[in-house]
C-alpha positions, 0 to 999 in steps of 0.5 A: 195621411200624409198626401192628404196634409200636403194638399192643404199645406199653406206654409209657403206662397204658391206664386212668390213675387217680391213686393216692394214698399213706397219706402224701398222705391224711395230709397232705391231712387235716391241711391240711383240719383246719387249715382247718376249725379256722381258719374256727371260730376266725375265726367265733368272733372275727367273733361276739364282735366282732359282739355288742360292735358290735351294742351300739353299732349294727345293723352288729354283725348282719352280723358275727355273721352272717358268723361263723355262716357261717364256722363252718357252712362248717368242718363239711364240712371236719372231715368230709372230714379225718376221711374222708381220715384213714380212708383213709389207715389203709385203705391196703395195699402188695403185690408182683405179677410182671407180664408186659411185652413184650420187643421183640428184633430176632428175636422178641417175648417176655414177661418178668416185671417186678416191681410193688409195688401200693398198694391202697386199700379204698374 
């Protein structure tokens, strides 16, 4: 009896996938863009302070290098922020009736269950 009931169990997904909503992609894009701007601003500050420090000694070269590196690291954040913003615009919702098993003491039947689907065109 346990084997029969376990074959028709529907409590967990067979292929679990993480789905994101439009709002999730927009929030992720906003966080990435904020991170990118912080890196760019920090890089500019490091470059300016490095240029000033270079006039008084060679230690400014390290600050300028860190500034350039910070700005270079910000580029992928800008790119991924744009990609996530595009993904948020491509999200769509739809409605579907799914047949699920209805277990009763006398018989097993199927009944329709309404579903709302989020489709992402990747």
